[in-house]
N, C-alpha and C positions, 0 to 999 in steps of 0.2 A: 549577054541576051542567053537564057534558059530554053532548051528543045520545049515543045509542048510535051504536055504528059496527058495520058488517058488513064483512068481509074475505073473497073469494072468490078462490081460487086458479085461475089461468088456464092457465098452463103452464110451467115452466121457471122462470125467475123473472118471471113476469107475475103481477099481482094487479090486482082491482079493490076498491077501498074506498070505501064508502058511509058520508058523515056527512048527516044531514039533508039538505039539498037539493043536494048537492055530491057528486059522482062522481070520483074520483083512479083514474086507471089506470097503472101502473107496468110498465113493457117489457114491452109486450105485442107478441109479436114472432108471430103466428098465421099461418101459410103454409108453404111447401115449404122457406122458408128456419131456420123455427124448430126446438127442438130437440124438441120434441113438437108433435103436433096435437091441441088439445082438442074433446070434442066439443062439442054445440051450447048445453051449460047451461054452458061454460068459455069462451064466445066474448062479446065486446063487441059487441053488434048495437045498430043505430038505434031498436031498441023500448027495451032499455034506457037508453040515453041521455034517451031522452023522458021518462024518469022522474023525471028532476032539472032543475033550473034553469041549473046550468053543469056542464061536463066538463072537467077538465084531464088530458091524456095526459104522463106524462113518460115521456122516453128518456134512460136514463145515457149511453148511447153507443153508436155506429154500427155493434157487431159484430150478424150476421146472427141471433144466437140472442137479441139483446135490441131490436132494430128492425127492421121491417118496413114498410115505406112504404105499406100497405093502411091503416093507420090514418088514413091523409089523406082516406080516403074521407069522411069526417064535417067535413072541413074546410070544406065552405059550411054548416057550423051556427054562428049567430053567437056562442052560448055556449060552444062548443067551444075550448080553447086547448091550446096545445102548449110543453112545458118541456124544452129537449133539451140534453146535453151538448155540452162546445164542439167536439167532433170530428165531430157531426153535418154532414154537408157544407149551406152557407149555402142551397144552392137550395131545403131544407126549411122554411119557415116557421115562427116559432115565436119564444120567446123563449131564445135559446142562453146557457148558462151554464156560465162557469168555476169553477174553485175559489176560494171566497172572495166570490162573488156572492151578493145576496141579491135578492130579488124579493117584492111584494105582488103577488098574482091570484087572484080570486076567492073572498075572503076568506081564503085561506090565505097564511101567512108562510112563504118556502122559502129555504132555503138551501145553495149547492153546498158539498158536499166533497170531498174529494180520491179518487183510486183508484190502486191498484196495477197497474193496466190501463189499457185508455182511457177517456176520459171523465170523470162525475163520479159521484159518491153524493149523494143528495139527502135532508135534514130538512126535513121539513114540519110546521107545525103549523098545525091547523083546528078549531076548534070544541071547544078543551079538550084535543084529543089530539096528541100528539106521534110521528110517524111517521117511519122511519128504512130507506131502500132502498138496499141499499150498492153498486146496480149489479155491477161488478166487482172491488170492492175487496174483498181478500182476500190471504193470504199463500199466494203462488203459490210453489210447488217441488215438484220431483220427489224425493223423498227417495233414491230407488234411481238415479236416475240424475245428480241434481244434483252439483258438488263442493262441499265444504265451504264454500269461498270464496262461491258462486253461492248457496247457503242462509242464510249469514249476512249478505250483500245482501239479499236477498228479505227477512229479518226487519227488518232496519233500515229498507227501506222501508215495510214496511207498519206498524210501530210510530210511524214519521213521521206518517202517514196517519189513524191511528186515533188516536193520542193528543189532538188537539184535540176528540175526542169525550168527553174523560173527563170526568166531572161533568156532562153533557147529561141531562136526565131523559127518557127515552126511553120511552114506552108498548108500541108495536111497532117490532120491527125487521126487516126481511126480509135475512138474510145468507146467502151463497154456502157451500155444501159441493162438492166436485168429487171425487168416488171416482176419476176417471181419474188424481187425482196418486198414487195407490198410498198406501203407510204416510204415517200422520199428517194425511190429506187434511183432516181436521177441525179442524187445529190452529188456522188462524185464527178460525174460528166459536167456538173454545171460550176462546180470549183475549177475543174481542169478549164473549162471557157474561161471564167473570169478570173483565174490567175497565170495561167500560161500563155492564153490568148492565140491560140494558132491560127492563124489566118482563115483558113478552112477546117471545119470539124465535121467528121462523118460519123454516125453513131451504129454502133456494131454489135451482136451479143443481145439482139431483143428477142429471141427464141420464137421468131415467126410472129412477135406483135408489130406489124408494120405502123399499126396507130401509133403505138409509145414512139415509135421512131420519128414519127410525122409530125407529134403532137411536139414532141422535145425541141425540134426544128422550128416550128413554128411559132413557139414560146419564147425562144435563147437567143435566137439570133440578133447580130447587135452591129452597130456599126464597127466594130473592130473585129468581130469572129462572124464570119458566115457559117451557118448549119445547114447540111445538104443531107437530107435524108435518101440511100439509095435502098430500096427495099425488095424489088424484086430480081431475083439472080439474073444476071447477064444486063443489068441495067447498069449503063457508062455514062461517065462525065469526063469532058475535055477542058484543058485548060491551058492558058499561055500566060507569061507573066512578062512584064513591060521592063524596060530598063529601069524603072524608077520603082521597080518590087511589086506594080500593083498585080494582081490576078485577076484575070477573067474567066469565068466558067460557063461552058456551054452543056446544058443536057440533053 
Protein backbone atom coordinates (compact mmCIF):
# COMPACT_ATOMS: atom_id res chain seq x y z
CA UNK A 1 0.00 0.00 0.00
CA UNK A 2 1.30 3.46 -0.87
CA UNK A 3 1.47 6.44 1.44
CA UNK A 4 -1.05 9.30 0.99
CA UNK A 5 -0.09 12.07 -1.42
CA UNK A 6 -0.73 15.82 -1.27
CA UNK A 7 -0.61 18.06 -4.35
CA UNK A 8 -0.55 21.86 -4.10
CA UNK A 9 -0.94 24.16 -7.09
CA UNK A 10 1.70 26.89 -7.04
CA UNK A 11 1.02 28.85 -10.24
CA UNK A 12 0.98 28.30 -14.01
CA UNK A 13 2.78 24.93 -14.39
CA UNK A 14 4.10 24.76 -10.84
CA UNK A 15 3.12 22.10 -8.30
CA UNK A 16 4.41 20.92 -4.94
CA UNK A 17 3.84 17.22 -4.28
CA UNK A 18 4.48 15.65 -0.90
CA UNK A 19 4.70 11.91 -0.30
CA UNK A 20 5.75 10.74 3.15
CA UNK A 21 9.08 12.48 3.90
CA UNK A 22 9.79 13.74 0.36
CA UNK A 23 8.73 16.97 -1.35
CA UNK A 24 8.73 17.19 -5.15
CA UNK A 25 8.51 20.67 -6.68
CA UNK A 26 7.78 20.95 -10.41
CA UNK A 27 8.41 24.06 -12.54
CA UNK A 28 8.12 26.61 -9.74
CA UNK A 29 8.74 29.91 -11.52
CA UNK A 30 7.71 32.40 -8.84
CA UNK A 31 8.82 35.94 -9.46
CA UNK A 32 8.49 38.70 -12.06
CA UNK A 33 9.14 36.32 -14.96
CA UNK A 34 6.38 33.92 -13.95
CA UNK A 35 3.03 33.83 -15.69
CA UNK A 36 1.35 34.21 -12.31
CA UNK A 37 2.50 35.33 -8.89
CA UNK A 38 1.20 33.14 -6.11
CA UNK A 39 0.13 34.34 -2.68
CA UNK A 40 2.10 33.10 0.32
CA UNK A 41 0.14 29.85 0.57
CA UNK A 42 1.17 29.02 -2.99
CA UNK A 43 4.88 29.59 -2.49
CA UNK A 44 7.70 27.20 -1.68
CA UNK A 45 9.33 28.46 1.49
CA UNK A 46 12.17 27.28 3.69
CA UNK A 47 9.67 26.46 6.43
CA UNK A 48 7.89 24.16 3.96
CA UNK A 49 11.14 22.41 3.06
CA UNK A 50 11.94 21.93 6.74
CA UNK A 51 8.97 19.57 7.06
CA UNK A 52 10.62 16.99 4.78
CA UNK A 53 13.79 14.94 4.82
CA UNK A 54 14.48 15.75 1.18
CA UNK A 55 13.26 18.04 -1.57
CA UNK A 56 13.62 17.51 -5.31
CA UNK A 57 13.16 20.53 -7.58
CA UNK A 58 12.26 19.65 -11.18
CA UNK A 59 12.74 22.12 -14.04
CA UNK A 60 11.37 20.83 -17.34
CA UNK A 61 13.06 23.55 -19.40
CA UNK A 62 14.54 27.01 -19.26
CA UNK A 63 11.57 29.14 -20.37
CA UNK A 64 10.94 31.92 -17.86
CA UNK A 65 7.41 30.72 -17.06
CA UNK A 66 8.85 27.34 -15.97
CA UNK A 67 12.23 28.21 -14.47
CA UNK A 68 13.26 30.99 -12.13
CA UNK A 69 16.80 30.80 -10.72
CA UNK A 70 15.37 31.88 -7.35
CA UNK A 71 14.79 28.19 -6.62
CA UNK A 72 18.52 28.06 -5.95
CA UNK A 73 18.01 30.07 -2.76
CA UNK A 74 17.73 26.64 -1.13
CA UNK A 75 20.89 25.21 -2.71
CA UNK A 76 22.84 25.31 0.56
CA UNK A 77 20.55 22.67 2.02
CA UNK A 78 22.18 19.22 1.90
CA UNK A 79 18.91 17.43 1.19
CA UNK A 80 17.78 19.70 -1.65
CA UNK A 81 18.38 18.37 -5.16
CA UNK A 82 17.79 19.81 -8.64
CA UNK A 83 16.66 17.80 -11.68
CA UNK A 84 16.88 19.88 -14.83
CA UNK A 85 15.94 19.65 -18.48
CA UNK A 86 18.93 19.44 -20.82
CA UNK A 87 18.44 23.00 -22.10
CA UNK A 88 18.91 24.59 -18.66
CA UNK A 89 22.36 26.23 -18.74
CA UNK A 90 25.15 24.17 -17.19
CA UNK A 91 25.96 26.96 -14.74
CA UNK A 92 22.90 25.83 -12.81
CA UNK A 93 24.02 22.82 -10.83
CA UNK A 94 22.01 19.63 -10.65
CA UNK A 95 21.18 16.55 -12.64
CA UNK A 96 20.72 17.63 -16.26
CA UNK A 97 18.53 15.14 -18.13
CA UNK A 98 17.83 14.66 -21.80
CA UNK A 99 15.14 12.54 -23.41
CA UNK A 100 15.65 8.88 -22.51
CA UNK A 101 17.80 9.51 -19.44
CA UNK A 102 16.94 7.76 -16.17
CA UNK A 103 17.91 8.70 -12.62
CA UNK A 104 17.35 7.33 -9.13
CA UNK A 105 17.45 10.09 -6.54
CA UNK A 106 16.07 10.41 -3.03
CA UNK A 107 14.03 7.24 -3.39
CA UNK A 108 12.47 8.45 -6.66
CA UNK A 109 12.94 6.76 -10.03
CA UNK A 110 12.92 9.41 -12.74
CA UNK A 111 12.69 9.07 -16.52
CA UNK A 112 12.99 11.99 -18.92
CA UNK A 113 10.59 11.88 -21.85
CA UNK A 114 10.49 14.21 -24.81
CA UNK A 115 8.86 17.56 -25.46
CA UNK A 116 7.44 19.34 -28.49
CA UNK A 117 9.11 22.51 -27.24
CA UNK A 118 12.29 22.86 -25.21
CA UNK A 119 13.68 20.51 -22.58
CA UNK A 120 11.93 17.39 -21.38
CA UNK A 121 8.93 15.98 -19.57
CA UNK A 122 9.30 13.92 -16.39
CA UNK A 123 7.89 10.57 -15.27
CA UNK A 124 8.52 10.06 -11.54
CA UNK A 125 7.86 6.96 -9.47
CA UNK A 126 7.96 7.32 -5.69
CA UNK A 127 6.43 5.34 -2.83
CA UNK A 128 3.94 3.50 -5.02
CA UNK A 129 2.84 6.60 -6.97
CA UNK A 130 3.58 7.47 -10.60
CA UNK A 131 3.51 11.13 -11.63
CA UNK A 132 3.95 12.70 -15.06
CA UNK A 133 4.77 16.38 -15.54
CA UNK A 134 4.56 17.31 -19.21
CA UNK A 135 6.51 20.57 -19.10
CA UNK A 136 5.76 22.10 -22.51
CA UNK A 137 4.91 18.81 -24.21
CA UNK A 138 1.74 19.67 -26.09
CA UNK A 139 0.13 19.76 -29.52
CA UNK A 140 1.24 23.27 -30.39
CA UNK A 141 -0.78 24.78 -33.22
CA UNK A 142 -2.63 28.02 -33.87
CA UNK A 143 -5.59 26.79 -35.88
CA UNK A 144 -6.58 30.19 -37.22
CA UNK A 145 -3.13 31.19 -38.50
CA UNK A 146 -1.12 27.98 -38.97
CA UNK A 147 -1.00 26.42 -42.41
CA UNK A 148 -2.34 22.91 -42.94
CA UNK A 149 1.24 21.70 -43.44
CA UNK A 150 2.30 23.27 -40.12
CA UNK A 151 -0.65 21.72 -38.30
CA UNK A 152 0.08 18.28 -39.75
CA UNK A 153 3.73 18.54 -38.74
CA UNK A 154 2.73 19.61 -35.22
CA UNK A 155 0.47 16.58 -34.96
CA UNK A 156 3.24 14.23 -36.11
CA UNK A 157 5.72 15.75 -33.67
CA UNK A 158 3.27 15.49 -30.81
CA UNK A 159 2.31 11.88 -31.50
CA UNK A 160 5.99 10.91 -31.74
CA UNK A 161 6.66 12.26 -28.25
CA UNK A 162 3.49 10.98 -26.59
CA UNK A 163 3.35 7.46 -28.04
CA UNK A 164 6.20 6.16 -25.83
CA UNK A 165 3.92 6.85 -22.86
CA UNK A 166 1.17 4.56 -24.12
CA UNK A 167 0.73 1.71 -21.66
CA UNK A 168 2.35 3.53 -18.75
CA UNK A 169 0.24 3.38 -15.61
CA UNK A 170 0.18 7.00 -14.47
CA UNK A 171 -1.62 8.07 -11.31
CA UNK A 172 -1.38 11.86 -11.75
CA UNK A 173 -0.55 13.73 -14.96
CA UNK A 174 0.04 17.48 -15.06
CA UNK A 175 -0.63 18.57 -18.63
CA UNK A 176 -0.83 21.97 -20.39
CA UNK A 177 -3.79 23.79 -21.80
CA UNK A 178 -3.07 27.04 -23.58
CA UNK A 179 -6.07 29.20 -24.52
CA UNK A 180 -3.73 31.53 -26.43
CA UNK A 181 -3.82 28.98 -29.26
CA UNK A 182 -7.47 29.72 -29.98
CA UNK A 183 -9.64 27.00 -31.51
CA UNK A 184 -8.86 23.45 -30.40
CA UNK A 185 -6.42 24.74 -27.77
CA UNK A 186 -7.16 21.64 -25.69
CA UNK A 187 -6.53 19.08 -28.47
CA UNK A 188 -3.24 17.88 -27.00
CA UNK A 189 -4.64 17.46 -23.50
CA UNK A 190 -7.70 15.63 -24.80
CA UNK A 191 -5.55 13.30 -26.92
CA UNK A 192 -3.37 12.58 -23.87
CA UNK A 193 -6.37 11.79 -21.69
CA UNK A 194 -7.90 9.47 -24.28
CA UNK A 195 -4.70 7.61 -25.21
CA UNK A 196 -2.43 7.61 -22.16
CA UNK A 197 -5.33 7.45 -19.70
CA UNK A 198 -3.79 8.74 -16.48
CA UNK A 199 -6.00 7.99 -13.49
CA UNK A 200 -6.12 11.68 -12.59
CA UNK A 201 -5.26 14.55 -14.93
CA UNK A 202 -4.58 18.09 -13.67
CA UNK A 203 -4.55 20.90 -16.28
CA UNK A 204 -1.81 23.53 -16.09
CA UNK A 205 -0.25 26.33 -18.19
CA UNK A 206 -3.62 28.00 -18.76
CA UNK A 207 -2.26 31.55 -18.29
CA UNK A 208 -4.66 32.54 -15.54
CA UNK A 209 -7.72 31.34 -17.49
CA UNK A 210 -9.27 29.31 -14.70
CA UNK A 211 -12.47 29.10 -16.71
CA UNK A 212 -10.68 27.17 -19.46
CA UNK A 213 -9.25 24.64 -16.98
CA UNK A 214 -12.57 24.20 -15.17
CA UNK A 215 -14.51 23.78 -18.42
CA UNK A 216 -11.98 21.24 -19.73
CA UNK A 217 -12.38 19.22 -16.53
CA UNK A 218 -16.17 19.41 -16.63
CA UNK A 219 -16.47 18.31 -20.25
CA UNK A 220 -13.81 15.62 -20.49
CA UNK A 221 -13.66 13.59 -17.28
CA UNK A 222 -14.62 9.98 -17.74
CA UNK A 223 -14.81 6.72 -15.85
CA UNK A 224 -11.23 6.01 -16.79
CA UNK A 225 -9.78 9.50 -16.29
CA UNK A 226 -10.74 11.91 -13.54
CA UNK A 227 -9.83 15.50 -14.39
CA UNK A 228 -9.39 17.94 -11.54
CA UNK A 229 -8.69 21.63 -12.14
CA UNK A 230 -6.66 23.34 -9.41
CA UNK A 231 -6.89 27.00 -10.35
CA UNK A 232 -6.05 29.03 -7.24
CA UNK A 233 -2.43 29.18 -6.08
CA UNK A 234 -2.26 27.27 -2.81
CA UNK A 235 -5.22 25.05 -3.69
CA UNK A 236 -4.54 21.49 -2.53
CA UNK A 237 -5.81 17.99 -3.03
CA UNK A 238 -5.05 14.89 -1.01
CA UNK A 239 -5.28 11.36 -2.32
CA UNK A 240 -4.88 7.80 -1.14
CA UNK A 241 -4.52 4.55 -3.05
CA UNK A 242 -6.14 1.30 -1.96
CA UNK A 243 -4.54 -2.11 -2.29
CA UNK A 244 -6.41 -2.72 -5.56
CA UNK A 245 -5.02 0.53 -7.02
CA UNK A 246 -8.18 2.63 -6.74
CA UNK A 247 -7.48 6.29 -5.98
CA UNK A 248 -9.69 8.39 -3.70
CA UNK A 249 -9.25 12.17 -3.91
CA UNK A 250 -10.26 14.83 -1.41
CA UNK A 251 -10.14 18.56 -2.18
